[in-house]
N, C-alpha and C positions, 0 to 999 in steps of 0.2 A: 165108537164105530170101528170095527176091525177091517183090515184091508180086503179080505175076501168078500165081504158084503158090499163094499164100495164098488169093486169090479163087477160083481154080479148085477148090481143096480145099473151100472154104466152100460153093460151089455144089453140089459132089458130095455133101457131108454133108447139106445141106438137102434135096436131091432124095431121097436115101436115107431121111431121116426122114419125108418126106411119103409116100413109097411104103409104108413100114412102117406108118404111121398109117392109110393107106387100106386096107391089108390087114387091120389089126386091127379097124377099125370095120366092115368088110365081113364079118367073121367067118371070114376065110380062114385065120386062125392057130389055129383051134379044135383042130386035131390036136395042137398043142403045149400045149393047156390055157390059151390066152390069149384066150378069148372075152371081148368086152365084156359087162358086166352090163346086161341090158335094163332100161329104166326102166318099171316097172309100178306102177300104183296101183289094185289091186283094191278097196281100201276106198272109193274114190270111187263105184264102181258100187253098192256096198252102201248108201251114204248117199243115193242118189238117192230123191227123193220124187215119185212119180207121173210117171215119165219119159214115159209114153204121153200125158200131157196137154199136152206141148209141141207147139206148132203153128208151122210156118214160114209166114210171111205175106209175100207179094210187095207191095212198096210200090205204092199206087194201086189195090189191089183190096180188095173187101169180102168177108169170109167169110159164108157162108150164115146162120150163127147171128146175126150182127150185122145182116144185111139184113132178117130176118124182123120184128123189133120195129119197125123204121123203116117198113116197108111196111104193117104193120098199123095203125100210128098215122096214116099218110097216107090210108088207105082210110076212116077213121072220120070 
């Protein structure tokens, strides 16, 4: 076995493994029963406490709730 055929075979095997992995992760092998298990954590949603209270703030801006006490103190 000469070295050039070894490296050619190694490249072919690696490309084949990468193609099969891409097909598996994409769900294209589902007809064979080889779907990847999706990662789901429904218990995280159940454990949330008041998710509606989360507010996204942009740096450098002041929310209206925070501005009201400051403006009331300044007017007195």
